[in-house]
C-alpha positions as CSV (number, residue, x, y, z in Angstrom):
1,X,-12.5,-17.4,0.9
2,X,-12.2,-14.7,-1.4
3,X,-8.9,-14.5,-3.2
4,X,-7.6,-11.1,-5.4
5,X,-5.2,-11.2,-8.0
6,X,-2.1,-9.2,-8.1
7,X,0.5,-8.3,-11.1
8,X,3.7,-6.1,-10.9
9,X,3.5,-3.8,-13.4
10,X,5.9,-1.2,-12.4
11,X,9.5,-1.2,-11.4
12,X,10.8,-0.9,-7.8
13,X,14.0,0.9,-8.8
14,X,14.4,4.4,-7.6
15,X,11.3,3.7,-5.2
16,X,11.7,3.7,-1.3
17,X,12.8,1.2,1.3
18,X,9.3,0.3,2.6
19,X,7.5,0.5,-1.1
20,X,10.4,-1.9,-2.1
21,X,9.6,-4.1,1.1
22,X,5.6,-4.3,0.7
23,X,6.4,-5.9,-2.5
24,X,8.5,-8.3,-1.0
25,X,5.9,-9.0,1.6
26,X,2.9,-9.1,-1.8
27,X,5.0,-12.1,-2.8
28,X,6.1,-10.0,-6.3
29,X,10.1,-9.2,-6.9
30,X,9.9,-9.7,-10.3
31,X,8.2,-7.5,-13.3
32,X,4.5,-9.4,-14.8
33,X,4.7,-11.8,-11.8
34,X,1.0,-12.3,-10.6
35,X,0.2,-13.7,-7.2
36,X,-2.9,-14.9,-5.7
37,X,-3.9,-13.9,-2.4
38,X,-6.4,-13.8,0.1
39,X,-8.4,-10.7,-0.2
40,X,-8.0,-9.3,3.5
41,X,-8.0,-5.8,4.8
42,X,-4.4,-5.9,5.4
43,X,-3.6,-7.0,1.7
44,X,-5.9,-4.1,0.6
45,X,-3.8,-1.7,2.6
46,X,-0.7,-3.1,0.8
47,X,-2.1,-3.2,-2.8
48,X,-2.6,0.8,-2.0
49,X,0.9,2.1,-1.0
50,X,2.1,0.8,-3.9
51,X,-1.0,0.7,-6.5
52,X,1.1,2.7,-9.0
53,X,3.2,-0.5,-9.6
54,X,0.6,-3.3,-9.2
55,X,-2.5,-4.1,-11.1
56,X,-5.2,-6.0,-9.7
57,X,-7.7,-8.2,-10.8
58,X,-10.7,-10.2,-9.1
């Protein structure tokens, strides 16, 4: 299956609770942490919601 690498580049400070929860759902909780997840529509939707705080690599 295809995977996608996600790196947190922005701070969750002064963000809404749902954006913080989305970062935690993606497995991100610290700056510059990188996770590798399967490329599904659900993960893509979460990435789109916090796109201003993450960078995406294939």
